BALO-626915 format. One record per residue (C-alpha): x, y, z. Coordinates in steps of 0.5 Angstrom, whole numbers. Each point is the difference from the previous one (the first is absolute). Layout:
// BALO-626915
X|Y|Z
...
// end
This chain:
// BALO-626915
0|0|0
3|7|-2
-3|4|5
2|-5|6
7|0|-3
0|8|-1
-2|1|8
5|-5|2
6|3|-4
-2|7|2
0|-2|8
7|-3|-1
2|6|-4
-2|5|5
3|-4|6
7|0|-4
-1|7|-1
-2|2|7
7|-4|2
4|3|-5
-3|7|2
2|-1|7
7|-3|-1
1|7|-4
-3|4|6
5|-3|5
6|1|-5
-2|7|-1
-1|1|8
7|-3|1
3|4|-5
-3|6|4
-5|2|-6
-6|0|4
-4|4|-6
1|-6|-5
-1|-5|6
-7|3|1
-2|0|-7
1|-7|0
-4|-1|6
-5|4|-3
0|-5|-6
-1|-5|5
-6|3|3
-3|1|-7
0|-7|-1
-2|-2|7
-3|5|4
0|-4|6
7|-2|0
2|0|7
7|1|-1
0|6|-5
-5|3|5
4|0|6
6|2|-3
-3|6|-4
-3|2|7
7|0|3
2|-2|7
-4|1|6
3|3|6
1|-5|5
-3|3|7
5|0|6
-1|-6|4
-3|1|7
3|-3|6
-4|-5|4
-3|3|6
5|0|6
6|-1|-4
2|7|-1
7|2|3
1|7|3
5|4|-5
7|0|3
2|6|4
5|5|-3
7|0|4
0|6|4
5|5|-2
5|3|6
1|7|0
7|2|-1
3|6|3
// end
């Protein structure tokens, strides 16, 4: 069936194209060419708007919150040494 073959070909072709674009994006990011890298990720998202990796990378790193110490585990700050007065 020609229709089934064309759907299978398109699916395979799209998967390979997405993989290639991701590779090219990572290569350009490694070369510090962020503009070109983002162009390739945009192409990935055009082919698969739900691609999790491309979405996360385009959003950028999320700031990590500072860890909060557990209750009762905080230590008081060390005291500064006392300076002796000189005459």
